[in-house]
N, CA, C and O of each residue as an XYZ file, in Angstrom:
752
protein
N      -7.680     47.040    -90.662
C      -6.985     47.722    -89.572
C      -7.878     48.829    -89.048
O      -8.097     49.824    -89.739
N      -8.394     48.676    -87.849
C      -9.366     49.619    -87.290
C      -8.856     50.209    -85.983
O      -9.656     50.529    -85.103
N      -7.568     50.358    -85.839
C      -6.994     50.888    -84.608
C      -7.109     52.405    -84.590
O      -7.020     53.052    -85.633
N      -7.301     52.956    -83.433
C      -7.298     54.412    -83.282
C      -5.845     54.836    -83.072
O      -5.203     54.413    -82.111
N      -5.343     55.653    -83.954
C      -3.973     56.119    -83.870
C      -3.947     57.464    -83.180
O      -4.730     58.351    -83.521
N      -3.070     57.627    -82.228
C      -2.965     58.876    -81.500
C      -1.584     59.465    -81.700
O      -0.574     58.796    -81.484
N      -1.547     60.697    -82.108
C      -0.298     61.421    -82.238
C      -0.505     62.741    -81.530
O      -1.417     63.496    -81.868
N       0.339     63.026    -80.545
C       0.088     64.209    -79.744
C       1.377     64.949    -79.449
O       2.445     64.366    -79.267
N       1.224     66.249    -79.411
C       2.244     67.115    -78.866
C       1.635     67.650    -77.585
O       1.489     68.860    -77.414
N       1.286     66.755    -76.698
C       0.425     67.108    -75.572
C       1.193     67.168    -74.271
O       2.115     66.392    -74.018
N       0.780     68.114    -73.460
C       1.257     68.183    -72.098
C       0.333     67.319    -71.249
O      -0.780     67.018    -71.680
N       0.758     66.914    -70.062
C      -0.120     66.109    -69.222
C      -1.426     66.856    -68.934
O      -1.431     68.075    -68.762
N      -2.514     66.118    -68.885
C      -3.816     66.723    -68.613
C      -3.841     67.230    -67.173
O      -3.351     66.560    -66.264
N      -4.404     68.396    -66.975
C      -4.517     68.979    -65.657
C      -5.957     68.894    -65.197
O      -6.879     69.143    -65.973
N      -6.147     68.548    -63.960
C      -7.483     68.535    -63.394
C      -7.624     69.836    -62.613
O      -7.005     70.016    -61.565
N      -8.438     70.731    -63.134
C      -8.618     72.030    -62.520
C     -10.089     72.254    -62.235
O     -10.950     71.519    -62.719
N     -10.362     73.261    -61.459
C     -11.739     73.619    -61.154
C     -12.428     74.157    -62.399
O     -11.785     74.655    -63.323
N     -13.738     74.046    -62.402
C     -14.549     74.575    -63.488
C     -15.721     75.317    -62.863
O     -16.084     75.054    -61.717
N     -16.313     76.243    -63.609
C     -17.445     76.981    -63.050
C     -18.638     76.055    -62.795
O     -18.771     75.002    -63.419
N     -19.488     76.468    -61.877
C     -20.683     75.674    -61.576
C     -21.571     75.555    -62.804
O     -22.143     74.495    -63.060
N     -21.691     76.648    -63.571
C     -22.519     76.652    -64.782
C     -21.651     76.989    -65.989
O     -21.032     78.052    -66.038
N     -21.610     76.085    -66.959
C     -20.894     76.347    -68.206
C     -21.767     77.245    -69.085
O     -22.993     77.150    -69.023
N     -21.165     78.111    -69.898
C     -21.958     78.958    -70.788
C     -22.711     78.116    -71.829
O     -22.146     77.179    -72.394
N     -23.966     78.443    -72.076
C     -24.771     77.806    -73.128
C     -24.465     78.466    -74.458
O     -24.375     79.691    -74.544
N     -24.305     77.655    -75.500
C     -24.066     78.190    -76.844
C     -25.368     78.794    -77.352
O     -26.385     78.108    -77.452
N     -25.326     80.086    -77.670
C     -26.509     80.776    -78.187
C     -26.423     81.016    -79.684
O     -27.444     81.244    -80.333
N     -25.208     80.969    -80.248
C     -25.037     81.171    -81.686
C     -23.802     80.414    -82.155
O     -22.716     80.570    -81.596
N     -23.979     79.590    -83.192
C     -22.877     78.873    -83.832
C     -22.898     79.231    -85.307
O     -23.772     78.785    -86.050
N     -21.947     80.026    -85.722
C     -21.782     80.406    -87.129
C     -20.493     79.770    -87.613
O     -19.597     79.494    -86.815
N     -20.391     79.535    -88.910
C     -19.174     78.947    -89.451
C     -18.977     79.396    -90.885
O     -19.909     79.835    -91.558
N     -17.737     79.272    -91.330
C     -17.377     79.661    -92.698
C     -16.110     78.935    -93.098
O     -15.335     78.492    -92.250
N     -15.908     78.817    -94.410
C     -14.704     78.192    -94.936
C     -15.037     77.137    -95.966
O     -16.196     76.754    -96.123
N     -14.022     76.667    -96.666
C     -14.224     75.681    -97.725
C     -14.751     74.355    -97.196
O     -15.423     73.625    -97.924
N     -14.455     74.029    -95.932
C     -14.903     72.775    -95.340
C     -16.210     72.878    -94.585
O     -16.685     71.896    -94.015
N     -16.794     74.068    -94.579
C     -18.097     74.266    -93.918
C     -18.711     75.577    -94.418
O     -18.782     76.550    -93.667
N     -19.150     75.610    -95.667
C     -19.693     76.844    -96.234
C     -20.850     77.406    -95.393
O     -21.607     76.662    -94.770
N     -20.963     78.743    -95.396
C     -22.066     79.412    -94.692
C     -23.395     78.780    -95.071
O     -23.595     78.379    -96.218
N     -24.283     78.693    -94.125
C     -25.654     78.219    -94.343
C     -25.736     76.802    -94.905
O     -26.769     76.429    -95.461
N     -24.681     76.006    -94.777
C     -24.708     74.641    -95.316
C     -25.278     73.643    -94.305
O     -25.674     72.539    -94.679
N     -25.319     74.023    -93.049
C     -25.771     73.088    -92.022
C     -24.777     71.969    -91.775
O     -25.140     70.946    -91.194
N     -23.529     72.138    -92.201
C     -22.550     71.057    -92.148
C     -21.815     70.932    -90.821
O     -21.022     70.007    -90.649
N     -22.057     71.843    -89.875
C     -21.429     71.779    -88.555
C     -22.537     71.781    -87.509
O     -23.477     72.573    -87.578
N     -22.409     70.881    -86.542
C     -23.378     70.789    -85.446
C     -22.625     70.687    -84.132
O     -21.596     70.016    -84.041
N     -23.150     71.363    -83.108
C     -22.610     71.213    -81.756
C     -23.187     69.939    -81.156
O     -24.402     69.739    -81.165
N     -22.318     69.077    -80.633
C     -22.772     67.830    -80.006
C     -23.487     68.143    -78.696
O     -24.499     67.521    -78.371
N     -22.958     69.107    -77.950
C     -23.559     69.545    -76.691
C     -23.950     71.004    -76.875
O     -23.424     71.671    -77.765
N     -24.839     71.500    -76.074
C     -25.291     72.874    -76.223
C     -24.565     73.862    -75.346
O     -25.076     74.953    -75.094
N     -23.370     73.503    -74.866
C     -22.651     74.407    -73.979
C     -21.150     74.330    -74.196
O     -20.634     73.391    -74.802
N     -20.464     75.347    -73.684
C     -19.004     75.358    -73.671
C     -18.556     74.780    -72.332
O     -18.073     75.508    -71.465
N     -18.718     73.481    -72.172
C     -18.278     72.791    -70.965
C     -16.792     72.508    -71.049
O     -16.064     73.210    -71.751
N     -16.335     71.489    -70.342
C     -14.911     71.155    -70.341
C     -14.435     70.610    -71.684
O     -13.268     70.775    -72.040
N     -15.336     69.957    -72.440
C     -14.938     69.311    -73.700
C     -16.049     69.445    -74.753
O     -16.698     68.456    -75.095
N     -16.269     70.663    -75.267
C     -17.277     70.805    -76.318
C     -16.841     70.047    -77.574
O     -15.654     69.977    -77.890
N     -17.820     69.482    -78.280
C     -17.530     68.708    -79.484
C     -18.425     69.190    -80.622
O     -19.551     69.636    -80.402
N     -17.897     69.089    -81.845
C     -18.603     69.541    -83.038
C     -18.442     68.496    -84.131
O     -17.358     67.942    -84.311
N     -19.518     68.226    -84.858
C     -19.457     67.278    -85.974
C     -19.422     68.038    -87.293
O     -19.942     69.148    -87.411
N     -18.792     67.403    -88.285
C     -18.630     68.008    -89.611
C     -19.133     67.027    -90.670
O     -18.942     65.818    -90.541
N     -19.772     67.547    -91.707
C     -20.192     66.683    -92.807
C     -19.521     67.044    -94.127
O     -19.694     66.332    -95.117
N     -18.747     68.153    -94.162
C     -18.103     68.564    -95.414
C     -16.620     68.901    -95.266
O     -16.024     69.411    -96.214
N     -16.013     68.639    -94.131
C     -14.598     68.970    -93.929
C     -13.747     67.807    -94.426
O     -13.272     66.983    -93.645
N     -13.566     67.760    -95.750
C     -12.816     66.672    -96.384
C     -12.129     67.197    -97.640
O     -12.506     68.230    -98.194
N     -11.101     66.450    -98.076
C     -10.392     66.857    -99.281
C      -9.113     66.069    -99.460
O      -8.845     65.106    -98.740
N      -8.326     66.500   -100.442
C      -7.067     65.824   -100.738
C      -5.876     66.770   -100.699
O      -4.766     66.367   -101.046
N      -6.077     68.009   -100.289
C      -4.955     68.916   -100.097
C      -5.140     69.699    -98.798
O      -4.532     69.359    -97.783
N      -5.967     70.737    -98.817
C      -6.225     71.494    -97.599
C      -7.638     72.051    -97.639
O      -8.248     72.175    -98.702
N      -8.130     72.373    -96.490
C      -9.440     72.988    -96.352
C      -9.465     73.724    -95.031
O      -8.508     73.668    -94.259
N     -10.565     74.414    -94.774
C     -10.663     75.103    -93.492
C     -12.123     75.209    -93.071
O     -13.040     75.191    -93.892
N     -12.295     75.317    -91.783
C     -13.618     75.537    -91.210
C     -13.424     76.390    -89.969
O     -12.816     75.947    -88.995
N     -13.938     77.606    -90.002
C     -13.825     78.488    -88.843
C     -15.170     78.584    -88.150
O     -16.180     78.932    -88.762
N     -15.168     78.268    -86.856
C     -16.369     78.350    -86.033
C     -16.332     79.634    -85.227
O     -15.293     80.027    -84.696
N     -17.500     80.286    -85.146
C     -17.664     81.523    -84.377
C     -18.776     81.248    -83.370
O     -19.926     81.038    -83.757
N     -18.440     81.247    -82.079
C     -19.367     80.793    -81.055
C     -19.638     81.895    -80.041
O     -18.721     82.468    -79.453
N     -20.922     82.173    -79.855
C     -21.360     83.078    -78.800
C     -22.078     82.242    -77.756
O     -22.747     81.260    -78.082
N     -21.934     82.638    -76.500
C     -22.564     81.880    -75.422
C     -22.904     82.813    -74.269
O     -22.421     83.943    -74.202
N     -23.738     82.323    -73.369
C     -24.167     83.107    -72.224
C     -24.584     82.155    -71.104
O     -24.753     80.957    -71.331
N     -24.745     82.688    -69.911
C     -25.257     81.898    -68.796
C     -24.224     81.167    -67.975
O     -24.579     80.346    -67.129
N     -22.930     81.450    -68.206
C     -21.890     80.814    -67.405
C     -21.750     81.496    -66.051
O     -22.244     82.605    -65.847
N     -21.083     80.831    -65.145
C     -20.866     81.387    -63.804
C     -19.987     82.627    -63.877
O     -18.961     82.643    -64.556
N     -20.408     83.656    -63.171
C     -19.681     84.915    -63.133
C     -18.303     84.716    -62.505
O     -18.140     83.907    -61.592
N     -17.297     85.474    -63.010
C     -15.970     85.463    -62.407
C     -15.031     84.382    -62.916
O     -14.084     84.004    -62.226
N     -15.292     83.873    -64.141
C     -14.446     82.838    -64.724
C     -13.970     83.251    -66.114
O     -14.635     84.019    -66.810
N     -12.810     82.730    -66.504
C     -12.275     82.851    -67.857
C     -12.027     81.456    -68.405
O     -11.868     80.500    -67.646
N     -11.996     81.344    -69.738
C     -11.798     80.048    -70.371
C     -10.833     80.197    -71.550
O     -10.753     81.257    -72.170
N     -10.100     79.115    -71.849
C      -9.169     79.086    -72.984
C      -9.191     77.691    -73.608
O      -9.475     76.701    -72.933
N      -8.887     77.627    -74.906
C      -8.766     76.351    -75.610
C      -7.366     75.817    -75.356
O      -6.379     76.458    -75.717
N      -7.276     74.633    -74.728
C      -5.987     74.033    -74.389
C      -5.621     72.869    -75.308
O      -4.448     72.663    -75.617
N      -6.636     72.102    -75.748
C      -6.396     70.901    -76.554
C      -7.439     70.797    -77.651
O      -8.512     71.396    -77.575
N      -7.100     70.025    -78.671
C      -8.077     69.683    -79.708
C      -7.769     68.268    -80.196
O      -6.611     67.869    -80.319
N      -8.836     67.528    -80.468
C      -8.699     66.179    -81.030
C      -9.633     66.081    -82.226
O     -10.834     66.326    -82.109
N      -9.078     65.723    -83.366
C      -9.864     65.523    -84.592
C     -10.005     64.030    -84.830
O      -9.054     63.270    -84.641
N     -11.197     63.611    -85.245
C     -11.433     62.216    -85.589
C     -12.025     62.155    -86.989
O     -12.860     62.979    -87.363
N     -11.576     61.160    -87.759
C     -12.121     60.993    -89.093
C     -11.380     59.943    -89.881
O     -10.439     59.313    -89.398
N     -11.831     59.771    -91.113
C     -11.219     58.805    -92.030
C     -10.050     59.457    -92.749
O     -10.168     60.559    -93.284
N      -8.922     58.761    -92.755
C      -7.707     59.281    -93.382
C      -7.101     58.194    -94.256
O      -7.005     57.033    -93.857
N      -6.696     58.593    -95.455
C      -5.916     57.736    -96.354
C      -4.643     58.488    -96.689
O      -4.693     59.625    -97.157
N      -3.498     57.854    -96.449
C      -2.204     58.452    -96.767
C      -1.337     57.430    -97.468
O      -1.225     56.289    -97.020
N      -0.721     57.836    -98.569
C       0.261     56.965    -99.203
C       1.584     57.132    -98.475
O       1.797     58.117    -97.769
N       2.471     56.160    -98.655
C       3.781     56.216    -98.026
C       4.474     57.521    -98.401
O       4.462     57.918    -99.566
N       5.074     58.184    -97.426
C       5.757     59.453    -97.667
C       4.841     60.664    -97.577
O       5.206     61.753    -98.020
N       3.644     60.482    -97.002
C       2.692     61.584    -96.854
C       2.351     61.792    -95.388
O       2.632     60.943    -94.542
N       1.740     62.936    -95.101
C       1.291     63.200    -93.745
C       0.083     64.113    -93.767
O      -0.143     64.865    -94.715
N      -0.695     64.023    -92.683
C      -1.811     64.935    -92.468
C      -1.458     65.795    -91.269
O      -1.193     65.286    -90.180
N      -1.458     67.107    -91.481
C      -1.264     68.059    -90.391
C      -2.615     68.664    -90.056
O      -3.397     68.978    -90.954
N      -2.895     68.830    -88.773
C      -4.066     69.578    -88.349
C      -3.567     70.848    -87.668
O      -2.824     70.798    -86.688
N      -3.988     71.971    -88.205
C      -3.571     73.272    -87.673
C      -4.823     73.961    -87.154
O      -5.774     74.193    -87.900
N      -4.810     74.283    -85.873
C      -5.964     74.908    -85.234
C      -5.540     76.257    -84.679
O      -4.547     76.360    -83.958
N      -6.293     77.282    -85.019
C      -6.063     78.617    -84.480
C      -7.273     78.995    -83.637
O      -8.409     78.897    -84.101
N      -7.036     79.425    -82.404
C      -8.118     79.804    -81.491
C      -7.867     81.209    -80.971
O      -6.760     81.540    -80.544
N      -8.918     82.037    -81.012
C      -8.809     83.402    -80.494
C     -10.190     83.919    -80.102
O     -11.217     83.386    -80.523
N     -10.187     84.957    -79.297
C     -11.413     85.640    -78.870
C     -11.534     86.916    -79.671
O     -10.541     87.622    -79.847
N     -12.710     87.233    -80.158
C     -12.907     88.409    -81.016
C     -12.389     89.692    -80.378
O     -11.899     90.577    -81.080
N     -12.493     89.802    -79.061
C     -12.030     91.009    -78.365
C     -10.514     91.175    -78.468
O      -9.991     92.276    -78.293
N      -9.808     90.069    -78.753
C      -8.337     90.099    -78.867
C      -7.911     89.281    -80.088
O      -7.142     88.328    -79.960
N      -8.404     89.648    -81.254
C      -8.217     88.844    -82.467
C      -6.748     88.648    -82.844
O      -6.414     87.646    -83.475
N      -5.879     89.560    -82.480
C      -4.464     89.415    -82.822
C      -3.739     88.454    -81.883
O      -2.600     88.073    -82.156
N      -4.369     88.062    -80.799
C      -3.770     87.191    -79.789
C      -4.303     85.771    -80.001
O      -5.345     85.406    -79.458
N      -3.581     84.978    -80.793
C      -4.066     83.682    -81.279
C      -3.197     82.537    -80.786
O      -1.969     82.618    -80.817
N      -3.851     81.457    -80.326
C      -3.155     80.201    -80.017
C      -3.121     79.346    -81.271
O      -4.084     79.333    -82.038
N      -2.028     78.635    -81.489
C      -1.920     77.711    -82.624
C      -1.593     76.332    -82.068
O      -0.622     76.158    -81.332
N      -2.423     75.349    -82.433
C      -2.230     73.962    -82.015
C      -1.971     73.145    -83.270
O      -2.730     73.247    -84.234
N      -0.914     72.333    -83.280
C      -0.544     71.543    -84.454
C      -0.443     70.071    -84.097
O       0.225     69.693    -83.135
N      -1.113     69.252    -84.883
C      -1.018     67.808    -84.745
C      -0.636     67.204    -86.084
O      -0.904     67.792    -87.132
N      -0.006     66.025    -86.058
C       0.461     65.385    -87.294
C       0.281     63.885    -87.203
O       0.491     63.278    -86.153
N      -0.108     63.301    -88.317
C      -0.057     61.854    -88.485
C       0.725     61.617    -89.776
O       0.352     62.112    -90.840
N       1.810     60.856    -89.668
C       2.680     60.621    -90.818
C       2.624     59.155    -91.224
O       2.440     58.267    -90.391
N       2.786     58.924    -92.514
C       2.792     57.565    -93.056
C       4.140     57.305    -93.706
O       4.455     57.864    -94.757
N       4.935     56.444    -93.065
C       6.225     56.058    -93.630
C       6.093     54.793    -94.479
O       7.045     54.390    -95.148
N       4.913     54.168    -94.450
C       4.646     52.960    -95.215
C       4.341     51.807    -94.288
O       4.892     51.762    -93.188
N       3.521     50.905    -94.662
C       2.741     50.883    -95.897
C       1.645     51.945    -95.853
O       1.498     52.650    -94.854
N       0.878     52.057    -96.936
C      -0.184     53.046    -97.014
C      -1.125     52.910    -95.827
O      -1.349     51.811    -95.320
N      -1.665     54.020    -95.397
C      -2.573     54.080    -94.253
C      -3.986     54.352    -94.755
O      -4.206     55.255    -95.563
N      -4.927     53.573    -94.275
C      -6.345     53.802    -94.545
C      -7.076     53.395    -93.273
O      -7.266     52.207    -93.010
N      -7.500     54.418    -92.462
C      -8.036     54.112    -91.152
C      -8.859     55.285    -90.626
O      -8.791     56.400    -91.143
N      -9.637     55.000    -89.581
C     -10.318     56.026    -88.811
C      -9.354     56.401    -87.696
O      -8.980     55.543    -86.896
N      -8.946     57.659    -87.625
C      -7.879     58.067    -86.717
C      -8.320     59.211    -85.813
O      -9.321     59.884    -86.063
N      -7.549     59.405    -84.770
C      -7.664     60.566    -83.889
C      -6.319     61.279    -83.910
O      -5.282     60.657    -83.681
N      -6.331     62.573    -84.182
C      -5.119     63.391    -84.179
C      -5.295     64.449    -83.100
O      -6.209     65.270    -83.170
N      -4.408     64.425    -82.089
C      -4.510     65.343    -80.951
C      -3.365     66.345    -80.947
O      -2.266     66.071    -81.428
N      -3.656     67.507    -80.393
C      -2.609     68.492    -80.139
C      -3.033     69.353    -78.958
O      -4.210     69.416    -78.604
N      -2.048     70.016    -78.356
C      -2.338     70.891    -77.217
C      -1.361     72.055    -77.220
O      -0.390     72.076    -77.977
N      -1.640     73.018    -76.357
C      -0.775     74.183    -76.242
C      -0.680     74.622    -74.785
O      -1.588     74.385    -73.988
N       0.427     75.259    -74.459
C       0.559     75.917    -73.166
C       0.394     77.426    -73.334
O       0.368     78.166    -72.352
N       0.283     77.878    -74.588
C       0.101     79.291    -74.922
C      -1.394     79.611    -74.920
O      -1.998     79.814    -75.973
N      -1.980     79.652    -73.724
C      -3.422     79.823    -73.589
C      -3.834     81.272    -73.831
O      -3.181     82.203    -73.361
N      -4.914     81.446    -74.563
C      -5.484     82.764    -74.839
C      -6.835     82.816    -74.129
O      -7.778     82.127    -74.517
N      -6.916     83.629    -73.098
C      -8.055     83.637    -72.190
C      -9.173     84.543    -72.677
O      -8.934     85.593    -73.273
N     -10.395     84.114    -72.409
C     -11.573     84.941    -72.677
C     -11.578     86.119    -71.705
O     -10.763     86.201    -70.786
N     -12.510     87.015    -71.938
C     -12.710     88.065    -70.942
C     -13.306     87.414    -69.696
O     -13.796     86.287    -69.754
N     -13.263     88.115    -68.593
C     -13.846     87.612    -67.347
C     -15.368     87.702    -67.467
O     -15.917     88.772    -67.729
N     -16.038     86.566    -67.273
C     -17.491     86.548    -67.421
C     -18.143     87.380    -66.322
O     -17.832     87.238    -65.139
N     -19.056     88.250    -66.745
C     -19.813     89.078    -65.819
C     -21.132     88.419    -65.472
O     -21.281     87.202    -65.587
N     -22.086     89.231    -65.047
C     -23.390     88.730    -64.607
C     -24.137     87.986    -65.709
O     -24.938     87.098    -65.414
N     -23.888     88.335    -66.996
C     -24.586     87.648    -68.096
C     -23.935     86.313    -68.457
O     -24.497     85.547    -69.239
N     -22.752     86.025    -67.894
C     -22.076     84.755    -68.158
C     -21.573     84.608    -69.574
O     -21.462     83.489    -70.075
N     -21.264     85.719    -70.237
C     -20.806     85.728    -71.626
C     -19.285     85.863    -71.654
O     -18.760     86.900    -71.249
N     -18.557     84.832    -72.126
C     -17.097     84.932    -72.191
C     -16.590     85.694    -73.415
O     -15.389     85.943    -73.524
N     -17.470     86.066    -74.327
C     -17.077     86.721    -75.579
C     -17.267     85.761    -76.736
O     -17.769     84.651    -76.560
N     -16.864     86.194    -77.920
C     -17.014     85.367    -79.126
C     -15.732     84.564    -79.328
O     -14.656     85.126    -79.533
N     -15.866     83.241    -79.266
C     -14.743     82.328    -79.475
C     -14.691     81.949    -80.951
O     -15.697     81.540    -81.531
N     -13.523     82.086    -81.547
C     -13.294     81.737    -82.947
C     -12.244     80.637    -83.001
O     -11.150     80.792    -82.459
N     -12.572     79.532    -83.651
C     -11.632     78.420    -83.783
C     -11.606     77.997    -85.246
O     -12.626     77.598    -85.807
N     -10.423     78.088    -85.856
C     -10.247     77.725    -87.268
C      -9.541     76.374    -87.341
O      -8.414     76.225    -86.868
N     -10.212     75.394    -87.939
C      -9.649     74.063    -88.153
C      -9.162     73.965    -89.587
O      -9.924     74.213    -90.522
N      -7.884     73.603    -89.769
C      -7.336     73.491    -91.126
C      -6.523     72.218    -91.262
O      -5.373     72.172    -90.824
N      -7.110     71.159    -91.873
C      -6.329     69.965    -92.198
C      -5.525     70.207    -93.478
O      -5.994     70.874    -94.400
N      -4.305     69.652    -93.521
C      -3.418     69.827    -94.679
C      -2.736     68.495    -94.987
O      -2.081     67.922    -94.116
N      -2.884     67.993    -96.223
C      -2.160     66.803    -96.673
C      -0.863     67.272    -97.320
O      -0.872     68.143    -98.190
N       0.260     66.682    -96.884
C       1.557     67.018    -97.463
C       2.244     65.738    -97.913
O       1.986     64.664    -97.369
N       3.115     65.852    -98.902
C       3.848     64.689    -99.394
C       3.220     64.145   -100.660
O       2.695     64.898   -101.479
N       3.278     62.811   -100.817
C       2.857     62.157   -102.051
C       1.370     62.303   -102.335
O       1.001     62.938   -103.323
N       0.505     61.738   -101.502
C      -0.934     61.880   -101.714
C      -1.691     61.378   -100.506
O      -1.195     60.563    -99.728
N      -2.911     61.884   -100.366
C      -3.755     61.453    -99.267
C      -5.081     62.174    -99.292
O      -5.282     63.122   -100.052
N      -5.980     61.708    -98.448
C      -7.278     62.355    -98.275
C      -7.645     62.333    -96.803
O      -7.145     61.511    -96.035
N      -8.523     63.246    -96.422
C      -9.056     63.297    -95.064
C     -10.554     63.556    -95.150
O     -11.035     64.200    -96.081
N     -11.275     63.048    -94.173
C     -12.706     63.293    -94.015
C     -12.934     63.423    -92.510
O     -13.235     62.445    -91.825
N     -12.785     64.654    -92.009
C     -12.897     64.923    -90.581
C     -14.369     64.852    -90.191
O     -15.208     65.531    -90.782
N     -14.676     64.036    -89.205
C     -16.057     63.831    -88.750
C     -16.375     64.597    -87.473
O     -17.514     65.018    -87.270
N     -15.363     64.785    -86.598
C     -15.635     65.441    -85.321
C     -14.374     66.096    -84.779
O     -13.262     65.621    -85.009
N     -14.564     67.192    -84.059
C     -13.498     67.837    -83.290
C     -13.991     68.007    -81.869
O     -15.128     68.418    -81.639
N     -13.124     67.686    -80.913
C     -13.430     67.881    -79.502
C     -12.352     68.778    -78.923
O     -11.161     68.524    -79.102
N     -12.764     69.811    -78.240
C     -11.819     70.747    -77.641
C     -11.722     70.487    -76.150
O     -12.724     70.211    -75.490
N     -10.516     70.576    -75.629
C     -10.319     70.553    -74.186
C     -10.179     71.988    -73.725
O      -9.248     72.681    -74.135
N     -11.092     72.448    -72.873
C     -11.047     73.820    -72.378
C     -10.454     73.839    -70.979
O     -10.596     72.887    -70.212
N      -9.787     74.941    -70.665
C      -9.250     75.138    -69.322
C      -9.904     76.389    -68.737
O     -10.069     77.393    -69.430
N     -10.271     76.324    -67.472
C     -10.957     77.413    -66.782
C     -10.080     77.971    -65.667
O      -9.255     77.259    -65.095
N     -10.270     79.245    -65.368
C      -9.622     79.839    -64.196
C     -10.510     80.963    -63.645
O     -11.283     81.587    -64.373
N     -10.372     81.194    -62.347
C     -11.088     82.299    -61.710
C     -10.405     83.608    -62.095
O      -9.192     83.657    -62.299
N     -11.204     84.659    -62.190
C     -10.627     85.970    -62.546
C     -11.227     87.058    -61.655
O     -10.877     88.230    -61.791
């Protein structure tokens, strides 16, 4: 069984304007049990915070819970724009026994406003038979947390995104291979 399973708490996708120049990622730091510091276990697929930045993982796996927090600095974006994380999609190998589920909990915030956090939750549940597949788990939010308005340097601030997969119920494992974020832009 090699079907891609989609579970979403998603609002319809909006087609909105985007800046002429997306900010280039100048620093990608990470920490957590699923991506220890200096492990090299997280890579940016693209070198910018465009409409859908993607990141690969080589150690975000387990049988209960784990976490990986990314800290991203960027520069060179078009002046007069703000950005927010609207959606996230995780892809990876998942095994769940009947009566189990995998929750993906994502927290996104800007360092300048660390107490102002968006939470995105996605779930894949197994009612039986056992699930063993490569899956995609999506979630979205309408509670957008906006970056500062980019000035002449095109720096939106430090974006922090914490990915936390959680297995609940009888038993299961996850091996997250990639996360793709859907960003939303607005003029400011």
